[in-house]
C-alpha positions as CSV (number, residue, x, y, z in Angstrom):
1,M,7.8,-51.5,53.4
2,S,7.5,-53.0,49.9
3,L,10.5,-55.1,49.2
4,P,10.0,-58.0,46.7
5,I,12.5,-60.8,47.2
6,P,13.8,-62.7,44.1
7,I,12.8,-66.3,43.6
8,P,15.4,-68.5,45.4
9,R,16.8,-71.9,44.3
10,R,14.6,-74.4,46.1
11,A,16.3,-76.9,48.4
12,A,16.1,-80.6,47.6
13,V,13.9,-81.1,50.5
14,L,11.3,-78.8,48.9
15,A,11.1,-81.0,45.8
16,A,10.1,-83.9,48.0
17,S,7.5,-81.9,49.7
18,L,6.0,-80.5,46.5
19,A,5.4,-84.0,45.3
20,A,2.8,-84.4,48.1
21,G,0.5,-82.0,46.3
22,F,-0.7,-78.5,46.8
23,A,-3.3,-77.0,49.1
24,T,-6.2,-75.1,47.6
25,S,-6.6,-71.7,49.2
26,V,-9.9,-70.4,50.4
27,V,-10.9,-67.8,47.8
28,P,-14.2,-65.8,48.0
29,A,-16.2,-66.3,44.8
30,A,-16.0,-63.4,42.3
31,A,-18.9,-62.7,40.0
32,E,-18.3,-64.2,36.5
33,G,-17.0,-61.5,34.2
34,S,-16.7,-59.0,37.0
35,G,-13.1,-58.2,36.0
36,Q,-12.2,-58.3,39.7
37,V,-8.6,-59.0,40.7
38,V,-8.3,-62.5,42.2
39,M,-5.4,-64.0,44.3
40,R,-4.8,-67.6,45.3
41,F,-2.2,-69.6,47.2
42,E,-0.6,-72.7,45.7
43,T,1.5,-73.8,48.7
44,A,2.4,-77.4,49.5
45,K,-0.1,-79.4,51.6
46,T,2.9,-80.9,53.4
47,Y,6.5,-79.7,53.5
48,V,9.6,-81.5,54.9
49,M,11.5,-78.8,56.7
50,Y,14.7,-80.8,57.6
51,S,15.9,-84.2,58.7
52,A,15.6,-85.2,62.3
53,D,19.3,-86.1,62.5
54,E,20.3,-82.5,61.6
55,G,18.7,-81.1,64.7
56,A,19.6,-77.5,65.5
57,K,22.2,-77.5,62.7
58,A,19.4,-77.5,60.1
59,S,18.7,-74.4,58.0
60,N,16.3,-74.2,55.2
61,S,15.5,-71.0,53.3
62,G,13.6,-72.8,50.5
63,F,10.1,-72.6,51.9
64,V,8.1,-70.4,49.5
65,V,4.7,-68.9,49.8
66,P,3.5,-68.1,46.2
67,V,0.7,-65.7,45.6
68,F,-0.9,-66.3,42.2
69,V,-2.7,-63.3,40.7
70,E,-5.5,-63.3,38.1
71,P,-5.3,-59.6,36.9
72,G,-8.5,-57.6,36.8
73,K,-10.1,-55.7,33.9
74,G,-7.4,-54.0,31.8
75,G,-4.6,-56.0,33.5
76,E,-5.0,-54.4,36.8
77,P,-2.5,-55.9,39.4
78,A,-3.2,-56.8,43.0
79,R,-2.1,-53.7,44.8
80,N,-0.2,-53.6,48.1
81,V,-0.3,-57.4,48.7
82,R,0.5,-58.3,52.3
83,V,1.0,-61.8,53.6
84,V,0.6,-62.6,57.3
85,V,2.3,-65.9,58.3
86,D,1.4,-67.4,61.6
87,A,4.3,-69.8,62.6
88,S,3.1,-70.4,66.1
89,G,2.3,-74.0,65.2
90,L,6.0,-74.7,64.7
91,E,6.8,-74.4,68.4
92,G,8.9,-77.3,69.5
93,V,9.6,-78.6,66.0
94,A,11.3,-75.7,64.3
95,R,12.5,-72.1,64.7
96,V,12.0,-69.2,62.4
97,G,15.2,-67.4,61.4
98,D,15.8,-63.7,60.7
99,T,14.0,-62.3,57.7
100,D,14.6,-59.1,55.8
101,M,11.2,-59.2,54.2
102,C,8.8,-59.4,57.2
103,E,8.1,-57.7,60.4
104,A,7.7,-60.0,63.4
105,E,5.4,-59.8,66.3
106,G,6.0,-62.9,68.3
107,S,5.6,-65.9,65.9
108,V,3.4,-63.9,63.5
109,Y,5.2,-62.3,60.5
110,T,3.8,-59.6,58.3
111,C,5.4,-59.7,54.9
112,E,5.0,-56.9,52.2
113,Y,4.8,-58.4,48.7
114,G,4.0,-55.1,47.0
115,N,2.0,-54.9,43.7
116,L,1.7,-58.2,41.9
117,Q,0.6,-58.8,38.4
118,N,1.4,-62.4,37.4
119,G,-0.9,-65.0,36.1
120,D,1.7,-67.7,36.6
121,G,2.5,-67.0,40.2
122,E,4.9,-65.0,42.4
123,S,7.2,-67.0,44.7
124,Y,8.7,-65.4,47.8
125,S,10.6,-66.9,50.7
126,P,9.3,-65.0,53.6
127,L,10.7,-67.2,56.4
128,S,14.0,-69.0,57.0
129,I,13.4,-72.3,58.9
130,L,15.9,-73.5,61.5
131,G,16.0,-76.9,63.2
132,V,15.8,-77.8,66.9
133,D,17.3,-80.6,68.9
134,G,15.3,-83.5,70.3
135,V,12.9,-83.9,67.4
136,E,11.8,-87.2,65.9
137,P,11.0,-88.1,62.3
138,G,7.4,-87.2,61.7
139,D,7.1,-84.4,64.2
140,S,5.1,-81.7,62.7
141,G,3.2,-78.4,63.0
142,T,0.9,-76.2,60.9
143,V,1.8,-72.9,59.4
144,R,-1.2,-70.6,58.5
145,Y,-1.1,-67.6,56.2
146,T,-3.4,-64.9,55.0
147,A,-3.0,-62.6,52.0
148,T,-4.7,-59.3,51.6
149,A,-4.7,-56.6,48.9
150,D,-6.3,-53.2,48.4
151,N,-8.3,-54.5,45.5
152,A,-8.8,-58.2,45.9
153,P,-10.6,-60.6,48.3
154,T,-8.6,-62.0,51.2
155,I,-7.3,-65.5,50.9
156,T,-6.0,-68.1,53.4
157,G,-3.9,-71.2,53.3
158,T,-2.1,-73.8,55.5
159,T,0.8,-76.1,55.2
160,R,1.6,-79.1,57.4
161,M,5.3,-78.8,58.2
162,T,7.1,-82.0,59.1
163,V,10.4,-83.2,60.3
164,G,11.9,-85.7,57.9
165,G,13.5,-89.1,58.4
166,P,17.2,-89.7,58.5
167,N,19.6,-88.4,55.9
168,L,20.9,-91.5,54.1
169,S,24.5,-91.6,52.8
170,A,26.1,-92.9,49.7
171,P,29.8,-93.8,48.9
172,G,30.6,-90.7,46.8
173,Q,32.9,-91.1,43.7
174,A,33.4,-94.8,42.8
175,K,35.8,-96.3,40.3
176,G,34.9,-95.1,36.8
177,M,33.9,-97.1,33.7
178,S,36.2,-96.6,30.7
179,G,36.2,-97.8,27.2
180,L,32.4,-98.1,26.8
181,A,31.5,-98.1,23.2
182,P,28.2,-96.6,21.8
183,G,25.4,-99.2,22.0
184,K,27.1,-101.1,24.8
185,S,25.8,-101.4,28.3
186,A,27.3,-101.3,31.8
187,K,26.1,-101.8,35.3
188,V,26.1,-99.9,38.6
189,T,25.2,-101.3,42.0
190,A,23.9,-98.8,44.5
191,R,25.0,-98.8,48.1
192,L,23.7,-96.9,51.1
193,A,24.4,-96.3,54.8
194,N,22.2,-95.0,57.5
195,N,24.8,-93.3,59.7
196,T,22.2,-91.7,62.0
197,R,20.4,-92.7,65.2
198,F,17.0,-93.0,63.5
199,P,15.6,-95.9,61.4
200,A,13.9,-95.2,58.1
201,K,10.5,-96.1,59.3
202,R,8.8,-95.4,56.0
203,G,11.2,-97.5,53.9
204,V,13.7,-96.0,51.5
205,A,13.8,-94.8,47.9
206,L,16.5,-94.7,45.4
207,Q,16.8,-92.1,42.5
208,V,19.2,-92.8,39.7
209,N,20.2,-90.3,37.0
210,V,22.4,-90.6,34.0
211,S,23.8,-87.7,32.0
212,E,23.1,-86.8,28.4
213,G,24.0,-89.6,25.9
214,L,23.3,-92.4,28.4
215,T,20.0,-94.2,28.9
216,L,18.7,-96.5,31.7
217,T,17.1,-99.8,31.0
218,A,13.6,-100.2,32.6
219,L,14.3,-103.6,34.3
220,H,12.8,-103.6,37.8
221,S,9.2,-103.7,38.7
222,N,9.7,-101.6,41.9
223,C,11.2,-98.8,39.8
224,F,9.5,-96.1,37.8
225,Y,11.4,-94.6,34.8
226,A,11.0,-91.2,33.2
227,G,9.9,-92.0,29.7
228,S,10.7,-94.7,27.1
229,A,14.4,-93.7,26.9
230,P,14.8,-92.8,30.5
231,T,17.7,-90.8,32.0
232,S,16.1,-91.1,35.5
233,A,14.7,-93.9,37.7
234,W,12.9,-93.9,41.0
235,C,12.9,-97.2,43.0
236,T,11.2,-97.8,46.4
237,F,12.0,-100.4,49.0
238,P,10.0,-101.5,52.0
239,T,13.3,-102.0,54.0
240,K,13.3,-99.8,57.1
241,A,17.0,-99.1,57.0
242,A,18.2,-99.5,60.6
243,A,20.3,-96.9,62.4
244,G,24.0,-97.6,61.8
245,A,23.3,-100.2,59.1
246,A,24.5,-100.4,55.4
247,Y,22.9,-102.0,52.4
248,T,23.4,-102.8,48.7
249,T,21.0,-103.6,45.9
250,D,20.9,-107.3,45.1
251,A,21.2,-106.6,41.4
252,P,22.7,-103.7,39.4
253,L,21.0,-101.1,37.4
254,V,21.8,-101.1,33.7
255,Y,22.7,-98.1,31.5
256,T,23.7,-97.9,27.9
257,V,25.7,-95.3,25.8
258,T,23.0,-94.4,23.2
259,A,24.4,-91.2,21.6
260,P,27.1,-91.9,19.1
261,M,28.9,-88.6,19.8
262,T,29.1,-89.0,23.6
263,L,32.7,-88.7,25.0
264,T,32.0,-89.0,28.7
265,G,29.1,-89.3,31.1
266,E,28.1,-89.9,34.7
267,V,25.8,-92.1,36.7
268,T,24.6,-90.6,40.0
269,Y,22.2,-91.9,42.7
270,T,20.8,-90.7,46.0
271,W,18.7,-92.3,48.7
272,S,15.7,-90.9,50.5
273,S,13.9,-91.9,53.7
274,A,10.7,-90.2,52.6
275,P,9.6,-92.1,49.5
276,S,7.5,-89.9,47.2
277,R,7.7,-90.5,43.5
278,P,8.8,-87.4,41.6
279,A,6.8,-86.2,38.6
280,G,7.4,-87.7,35.2
281,H,8.4,-91.2,36.4
282,T,5.5,-93.0,34.7
283,V,7.0,-96.1,33.1
284,R,7.2,-99.1,35.4
285,G,9.9,-101.7,35.0
286,T,8.9,-105.1,33.8
287,G,11.5,-107.4,35.5
288,S,11.9,-108.7,39.0
289,P,12.0,-106.1,41.7
290,L,15.3,-104.9,43.3
291,T,15.8,-105.7,46.9
292,L,18.2,-104.5,49.5
293,V,20.8,-106.8,51.1
294,R,22.4,-105.8,54.4
295,T,26.2,-105.5,54.5
296,P,28.8,-104.6,57.1
297,A,28.5,-101.0,58.4
298,Q,30.0,-98.4,56.1
299,D,31.4,-94.9,56.9
300,F,29.9,-93.3,53.9
301,G,29.9,-89.5,54.1
302,D,28.5,-88.3,50.8
303,S,24.9,-87.6,49.7
304,H,25.5,-89.1,46.3
305,G,27.0,-92.1,44.6
306,R,28.9,-91.3,41.4
307,V,30.3,-93.3,38.6
308,G,32.2,-91.6,35.8
309,V,31.9,-93.0,32.3
310,T,34.4,-92.6,29.4
311,T,33.5,-93.9,26.0
312,T,35.5,-95.1,23.0
313,V,34.3,-92.1,21.0
314,Q,37.2,-89.8,20.0
315,L,37.4,-86.1,19.2
316,D,40.0,-85.7,16.5
317,Y,41.7,-82.3,16.0
318,R,44.1,-81.4,13.3
319,P,46.0,-78.1,12.9
320,V,45.0,-75.2,10.7
321,T,48.3,-73.7,9.5
322,A,49.5,-71.1,7.0
323,T,52.8,-69.6,5.7
324,V,54.3,-66.5,7.2
325,R,54.9,-64.7,3.9
326,G,56.2,-61.1,3.5
327,R,59.2,-58.8,3.4
328,V,61.6,-58.3,6.2
329,G,60.1,-55.6,8.5
330,D,56.5,-56.5,7.5
331,T,53.9,-57.5,10.2
332,V,51.5,-60.0,8.6
333,N,48.3,-61.7,9.8
334,V,48.5,-65.5,9.8
335,R,45.4,-67.4,10.6
336,L,46.2,-70.4,12.9
337,G,44.0,-72.8,14.8
338,L,42.5,-76.2,14.6
339,E,39.8,-78.2,12.7
340,D,37.4,-80.3,14.7
341,L,37.0,-83.7,12.9
342,G,34.8,-85.2,15.6
343,P,32.9,-87.4,15.7
344,G,32.6,-86.8,19.4
345,R,31.1,-83.6,20.8
346,V,32.1,-81.7,24.0
347,L,29.2,-81.4,26.4
348,G,29.1,-80.0,29.9
349,D,32.4,-79.8,31.8
350,E,34.6,-81.8,29.4
351,E,37.9,-80.3,28.4
352,T,37.7,-78.6,25.0
353,G,41.5,-78.8,24.3
354,R,44.0,-76.3,22.8
355,F,46.5,-75.6,20.1
356,E,50.1,-74.5,20.7
357,V,52.1,-72.3,18.3
358,V,55.9,-71.9,18.1
359,P,56.6,-69.2,15.5
360,P,59.4,-69.7,12.9
361,E,62.9,-68.5,13.7
362,G,63.4,-64.9,12.5
363,T,59.9,-63.8,13.4
364,T,58.1,-62.3,16.4
365,V,54.4,-62.6,17.4
366,T,53.4,-59.0,18.2
367,S,49.8,-59.8,19.2
368,V,46.9,-62.3,19.0
369,P,43.9,-60.0,19.2
370,Y,40.4,-61.2,19.9
371,R,36.8,-59.9,20.5
372,F,34.5,-60.8,23.4
373,E,31.2,-59.2,24.3
374,E,31.8,-55.9,22.5
375,D,35.2,-55.7,24.0
376,G,38.5,-57.5,23.4
377,G,42.2,-57.7,24.1
378,Q,45.6,-58.1,22.5
379,W,46.4,-61.7,23.6
380,A,44.0,-64.5,23.0
381,C,46.7,-67.0,23.9
382,D,49.1,-67.4,26.8
383,R,52.5,-66.1,25.8
384,P,55.7,-68.2,26.5
385,E,57.8,-67.4,29.5
386,K,61.0,-67.9,27.5
387,P,62.0,-67.0,23.9
388,G,61.3,-69.8,21.5
389,G,58.5,-71.2,23.7
390,A,54.9,-72.0,22.6
391,F,51.9,-69.7,22.6
392,V,49.2,-71.8,24.3
393,C,45.6,-71.2,23.0
394,E,42.8,-72.8,25.1
395,I,39.8,-72.8,22.8
396,G,37.4,-73.2,25.7
397,Y,38.3,-69.7,27.0
398,D,36.2,-66.6,26.4
399,Q,38.8,-65.3,24.0
400,F,37.7,-67.9,21.5
401,L,33.9,-67.7,22.1
402,E,33.2,-65.7,18.9
403,V,35.5,-67.9,16.6
404,R,34.9,-71.3,18.1
405,H,33.0,-73.8,15.9
406,E,32.3,-77.3,17.2
407,G,32.5,-79.7,14.2
408,G,34.3,-77.0,12.2
409,T,37.3,-74.7,12.3
410,T,38.4,-72.6,15.2
411,A,41.2,-70.2,14.2
412,I,42.4,-66.7,15.0
413,D,44.8,-64.2,13.5
414,F,48.4,-64.1,14.8
415,H,50.1,-60.8,14.0
416,I,53.7,-61.8,13.2
417,R,56.6,-59.5,12.4
418,I,59.2,-60.8,10.0
419,D,62.6,-59.7,11.5
420,R,65.0,-61.3,9.2
421,Q,65.4,-63.9,6.5
422,V,66.2,-67.4,7.8
423,P,66.3,-69.9,4.9
424,G,64.2,-73.0,5.6
425,A,62.8,-71.7,8.9
426,K,59.6,-73.4,10.1
427,G,57.5,-73.0,13.2
428,T,55.1,-75.6,14.5
429,I,51.4,-75.8,15.5
430,R,50.3,-78.7,17.7
431,T,46.7,-79.6,18.7
432,Y,45.6,-81.4,21.9
433,N,42.5,-82.7,23.7
434,P,42.2,-85.7,26.0
435,Y,39.8,-87.5,23.6
436,D,42.0,-87.3,20.5
437,R,43.2,-90.8,19.7
438,T,44.7,-90.0,16.3
439,P,48.1,-88.4,17.1
440,A,49.5,-88.7,13.6
441,N,47.7,-85.6,12.4
442,D,48.3,-83.4,15.6
443,V,51.3,-81.5,14.3
444,A,51.9,-79.2,11.3
445,V,54.6,-76.8,10.3
446,I,54.4,-73.0,9.9
447,P,56.8,-72.1,7.0
448,L,58.6,-68.8,6.7
449,D,58.8,-67.2,3.2
450,A,60.6,-64.0,3.8
451,S,61.8,-61.6,1.0
452,P,64.4,-58.9,1.5
453,A,63.2,-55.5,2.7
454,P,62.8,-52.8,0.0
455,A,65.7,-50.3,-0.3
456,R,63.6,-47.5,1.0
457,R,62.8,-49.4,4.1
458,L,66.5,-50.1,4.6
459,Y,67.3,-46.4,4.5
460,Q,64.4,-45.7,6.9
461,H,65.5,-48.2,9.5
462,P,67.3,-46.8,12.6
463,W,70.2,-49.2,12.1
464,A,70.7,-48.0,8.6
465,W,71.0,-44.4,9.8
466,A,73.5,-45.5,12.4
467,A,75.6,-47.4,9.8
468,G,75.5,-44.3,7.6
469,A,76.7,-42.0,10.3
470,L,79.5,-44.4,11.2
471,L,80.6,-44.5,7.5
472,V,80.7,-40.7,7.3
473,V,82.9,-40.6,10.4
474,L,85.3,-43.2,9.0
475,L,85.5,-41.4,5.6
476,A,86.2,-38.1,7.4
477,A,88.9,-39.7,9.5
478,V,90.6,-41.1,6.3
479,Y,90.4,-37.8,4.6
480,L,92.0,-35.9,7.5
481,R,94.8,-38.5,7.8
482,R,95.7,-38.2,4.1
483,R,95.6,-34.4,4.2
484,R,98.1,-34.4,7.1
485,H,100.5,-36.7,5.2
486,A,100.2,-34.5,2.1
487,T,101.1,-31.2,3.9
488,P,104.9,-30.2,3.5
489,S,106.9,-30.0,6.7
C-alpha cells in the first residue's frame, strides 16, 4: 500500500506543542559528497495531545510525523518510505483511532509514505489520537517511530506525548466599540473562567490578537508583543487558576486604529493553561505587569473573547448612471453601477454593498449579462418579484468579480428594450453600504430619450399586420354594403 495523505490543518494544541522545540532524529552519517539520499525526522520533542478535562471525548488528528528528505545525486527521491510508529507508550493516557494510512499490529502501526522527494519536508498524520477518562494534567507517554527506505539509511525519533491542563473559557462576544476614529485608542479587559475540575498548576497565559488596521500598545512587562507595531501579544501569569474560579485582568490592554482606511476590526483573546510563548513575540512591554483579580464564578462557555470595532471611517458610494436612448423597439446597452469614493476599504467579511435599479417607464430590462471564470449568465442582478420593482445588484457576488474595482467604478451593462415613448420618464439608481455616511449622493435618475420607431419597423411589427388585416376586413364590409344598396330590386 502506498497512499500519501494530504497535509491537514493542525489543531491549536499542536501549535503549543511545537513551541517546545523539535527532536533531532538519529541519522547515520553519510559520506560528504556521496550523493546519497538522506532522511530525517523533525517531530516535536513534546506534544500536548488533549486537555485532561476532555477525557474520552477528546479527538485529535493533528499529530504529524514529517519525514524530510535530502535528495540524492540527480535529485533521486527516497523510495518506498515506510514509517513504523510504536504507540505502546500511550497506554493509559491515550488511545489510537482508526487510520486509513497504516496497518496495525497491536499498538505498532506500519505506515506507507511512498516515494518522497522534498527538501522542505513531508507532513503526514498517520495516527488519530483519542482521549481516555481518568487522566490528570501532565500524564504522559512516549511515541517512538522509525523510517526506512530502499535507498536511504534508517532513522528513528521519539515524542513525549502529554495530557494538557484544563481548557480555560472566555466570555465570547462582548459589547462592541463603535465610533472609534483613526489614531484613537480604546481598551479591552480580558476575563477568564476555569469551569473544569482541574487547577491550572503551571499558571495561565493570555494571547490577544487584533485584526488588520488595529495595533496593540506594548504596555505590560509580563507581555511579549509581535514586532514594533504589534497585532498580537502573549502575556503570562503565575496565577494557578483554581477549578471553578473566574478572573479578570487588573488593567486593560490598549489598542489603536492605525490604518486610515479601516472600517471595522476585531479584538480577540484566548487563555491557555500551558504557557509557552509563540514564535515572533520578541518585544517586551515596558510598563507595570498585568495581574489577575479573582471575581465571582462565571458560566463562560466560549474559547475566545471577542470585541467588535467600528470606526468613523466611511465608504462613500455614488451612482453611475446613463440615459436610455434609442428608438421604440430598440434594445440598447446602458452601463449602470456605482463609483467608490472611499476613503474606507472593505477587508475580510465586511459587507460590500449594492446598487438598485428601477428602469424608466416604457422600458423592459431583458438581461444583465456577466462573465465569471470563463463562463457567465444572463442575470448579474436579482430581478424584481413585481413589475416596477428594483433590480438588486450585490457587488460582492461572483457576478461582479471581473468588473468590481475598489476605489474605482463598478458597473455592468443592462440590456434595456424601449417599448414605447413616455415623455419625461425617468428610472432611478440607488447605492447602499452600511458604512456610507453621505446619503445626499446615493440616488440618481436614469432618463428615457425615446424616438419613434422607423416606418419600416412599424410595418414589420406583428400588431401592425393585425391592424392592417382588420382595416382590410372593414373596407371589404363597407364595399359589400354599398354594393347591396346600389343593386336595383
